[in-house]
N, C-alpha and C positions, 0 to 999 in steps of 0.2 A: 594537376601536376605542375603546371607552370606557376600557379599562384603560390604553391608551397615550396617550389624549387626542388622537386623530387622527380624520379623517373615514373613513367606510366605504370611500370611493373610494381613499384612500391605503392603507388596509389591504388592499384587493383587489389593488392594484398591487404591494404588498410580497409578497403571497402568490404572485402571478403570477411575480415575479422569483425567489422561492425555488424554485418549481416548475421554472422554466427552468434553474436551477442544479442541479437534481436533488436538492435538499435536502428537497423535498416531492414526494409522488407522488399524482396524482389517479386515483381509481378510479371509473369510470362507475357512477352509481347508488348509490355507497357513501360518497363524500366524499373529503376530502384528508387525507393522513397523512404523518407524518415518514418520510422515506426511510431505508432501511437498506441495508447492503451485501449483504443477502440478496436484494434485489430483482434479478430476473434481468437487467433491462436496464441496471443500473448496478453490478453486483457487481464488474466489472473497470474501474470508473470511472478508477482511477489508473494502470492498465497500458496503455501506448500502443504496445506492440509488435504489429505486424500482419504476417502472411505476405505475400509478394510477390503471391500470388494467393489469392482467396477469404478465408475467415475460419475461425477454429478456437478451440477451448478447449485451453489448454496443460495438459499433465500435470504433476504436482507430485511431487518426491522430497525428503523431509526428510533432511538430512544430519546435523544436530546441533541440540540445544537445551540450553543450560546456563545456570546462574545464576552470576554473578561480580560483581566490583566494577567500577564504571564508570571507565575511564581519563578523564583530564581533557578530552580533545577531544570525547568522546561526552557526558560530563556537561554540558559547556558548551552543546552543541546542544540537549539535552533539558532544560535549566534545572534540573540536579541538582547535587549536590556531588560532586567527585571522590571515588571510593571508595564511593559509594552503591550499593546492590544494583541490578543490572540483569539482564535476560534477553537472551541472544544466540542468535539462530536463524540457521542456514545451510540453504539449500535450493537445488535445481535445478528449473527449469521446462523441460519437454520439449515438442518439436514432432515428432510422428511418431516418437517414441522416441529423438530426437536432442536432447541438451541445448542450449538456446539462451540461458538466463539463469541466472547464478549470483547469488543474493541473499544478502546479509548484512544481518540485521535486528537492531536494538537497541531494547529496550523498558524503561521504568522498572520496576524490580522491585516497588515498592509497589503499582503498578496491576495487576500480572499475577501475583499470588500464586496458586500452584497451576497455572501454565502449565508443562507438561512435554512432552517429546518424545512420550510416549504419547498425551497429549490432542491434540496437533497431528496425530499420525498417524491417530487415529480420526476426525478431522473431515474431511468430504468436500467442503465448500464452500470459499469464499475465506476466508483468514485474518481479514479485516476483519469478516466475518459472525460468526465465532467470538468475536472481541474484543468485539463489541457484545452478543451473546447471553450469553456466559459472564462477561464482566468489566465490562460496562457502559461500555466505552470506544468512543466514536464518532469515527471519522476523518472530518472534514467538509471539509477542504481540505488541499492540499499545495503545497510549493514544491520545485522541482527544479533541480539543476545538472547540466549534461550536458557531457561532454568525451570526446575520443578518447584511448584508451590502448592500449598493447601488452600482450598476454597474458603474465603472468609464468608461472613453472613450475607453481605451484599452480593458478591459474585455467585454464591451458592443459590440464592433465591432467583437470580436472573437466569442462571444456567440450569436451574431445576435439578440440582444435585444436593447431596448432604454436605453440611459444613465439614471441612476437613478433607473432602474428596481431592485426590491428586489432580492437578491441572498443569498444563504446560504454559509457562509465561514466555511470550515471544515479544521482545521489545525491538522495534524496527525504526531506524533513522533513515529517511529517504532523501536523496540528493538530486538537484537539478544540475544543469550545465554550470561549469565553473566550480563543481564540487561544493555547491552551496546547499546546506540542509534546509529543507522546506516542509518536512513533516516528521513528527514524532508519533509513534503508534505503539500502544501496549495492548496485546491481545492475550486473553486467557482462553486456552483451548481445552475442551473436554475430549480426551483421546480414547475414550472407552470403545468407540466404534470407528475411530479415525486414527491416522498416523501422520507424522510430519515427514515429508519426503524431500530430499535434496539430491542434486546431481553434482558430483565432484569430478573435476578434470585435472 
């Protein structure tokens, strides 16, 4: 409160709001801590795909991880220059051994030096937990664009559906502190047995 020149009541209210947004985690008898994506209750904070019945943890299959030069449209979204180094990751998420999400992920190369397919394959938790622990990059908020699309030949083969099958396209731009974009992700969701769930306040 002294540092920011506000009352203790204002500071408590701010901390309450940060905890409500899952940016802080309260632990009984221990105190209040900055939340990470390794926290069990929030590690899938940005993934809104739910099964029609019950709940589940989705399996992950890494398809590719490569370093290349950023095309103009990705560079613009990530506030980079066209041709800057980037990391491109492709993976499938599985439900009961059936593919339900095809993810393409683009990351600024200078923030993720040393990120390889081997490193991703060895990591057992969510990617965002790895990004925090190994690279010091915290994804604290995201913006999404959602639209219906038809499966093309490539996505249909990977998701094991017919060409033209309706899919949900979810394009997510994730930001770190200072509102700096640090990840662009495009997911194609097969919603035949799942739905997209969000909470509005």
